[in-house]
C-alpha positions in Angstrom: -18.4 -30.3 23.6 -19.7 -29.3 20.1 -20.9 -25.9 21.5 -17.5 -25.3 23.0 -15.8 -26.0 19.7 -18.3 -23.9 17.8 -17.7 -21.0 20.2 -14.0 -21.3 19.8 -14.3 -21.4 16.0 -16.4 -18.2 16.0 -13.8 -16.5 18.4 -11.0 -17.4 15.9 -13.0 -16.1 13.0 -13.7 -12.9 14.9 -10.0 -12.3 15.7 -8.9 -13.0 12.1 -11.5 -10.6 10.8 -10.3 -7.9 13.3 -6.8 -8.5 12.1 -7.9 -8.0 8.4 -9.7 -4.8 9.4 -6.6 -3.4 11.2 -4.4 -4.2 8.2 -6.9 -2.6 5.8 -7.2 0.4 7.9 -3.4 1.0 7.9 -3.2 0.6 4.1 -6.0 3.1 3.4 -3.7 6.0 3.8 -3.0 5.6 0.1 -6.7 5.7 -0.8 -7.3 8.7 1.6 -4.6 10.6 -0.2 -5.7 9.6 -3.7 -9.4 10.6 -3.1 -8.3 13.8 -1.3 -6.3 14.7 -4.4 -9.2 14.0 -6.6 -7.3 11.3 -8.6 -8.7 8.1 -10.1 -7.0 4.8 -9.9 -6.3 5.1 -13.6 -4.6 8.5 -13.1 -2.4 7.2 -10.3 -1.5 4.1 -12.4 -0.5 6.4 -15.3 1.7 8.5 -13.0 3.4 5.6 -11.3 3.6 2.8 -13.9 1.7 0.3 -11.6 -1.4 -1.4 -12.8 -4.9 -0.2 -11.7 -5.5 -3.7 -10.2 -2.4 -3.6 -8.1 -3.1 -0.2 -6.7 -6.7 -1.2 -6.0 -5.5 -4.3 -4.1 -3.0 -2.3 -2.1 -5.7 0.2 -1.1 -8.0 -2.6 -0.1 -5.4 -4.5 1.9 -5.3 -7.4 -0.5 -1.7 -6.8 -1.6 1.4 -5.1 -0.1 4.0 -3.3 -2.1 7.7 -4.1 -1.6 9.5 -1.4 0.3 11.5 -0.2 -2.7 8.3 -0.2 -4.8 6.7 2.1 -2.2 9.7 4.5 -2.4 9.5 4.7 -6.2 5.7 4.9 -6.1 5.8 7.9 -3.7 8.6 9.6 -5.6 6.7 9.4 -8.9 3.7 11.0 -7.2 5.9 13.7 -5.6 4.5 12.8 -2.2 6.4 11.9 1.1 6.2 8.2 1.6 4.8 8.6 5.1 1.8 10.3 3.6 0.9 7.1 1.7 2.1 4.3 3.8 3.0 3.4 7.4 6.8 3.3 7.4 9.6 3.2 9.8 12.5 5.6 9.3 15.6 4.1 7.8 19.0 5.4 6.7 19.2 5.3 2.9 22.1 6.3 0.8 20.8 8.9 -1.7 23.0 7.4 -4.4 21.3 4.0 -4.0 17.9 5.6 -4.4 19.0 7.6 -7.5 20.5 4.5 -9.1 17.2 2.6 -8.3 15.1 5.3 -9.9 17.3 5.5 -12.9 17.1 1.7 -13.4 13.3 1.7 -13.1 12.8 4.6 -15.5 9.9 6.9 -15.7 6.4 5.9 -16.8 5.1 7.0 -20.1 2.3 9.5 -19.9 
């Protein structure tokens, strides 16, 4: 019985690790873009107003940005959001996005 439970525990751990890897793989689009552009975490933080720690966590799959934060983040970098994140297309009123960007402001450089 002990061997059966140990085997089941290892199976669960394996599947949880596989889920973590899958999630991290999806999120690395941001890191792939950043490295491809030759930018450091510090430079991306300066351009977007997010902390280096937060961007690093997102790249490693340890944190997830809220959908509107993703939109603002991509816009500040001048990059289509699909290039940085896995997203589903949605209908967005351009006036809502403009008001959101105005309320967030631009980062200091």
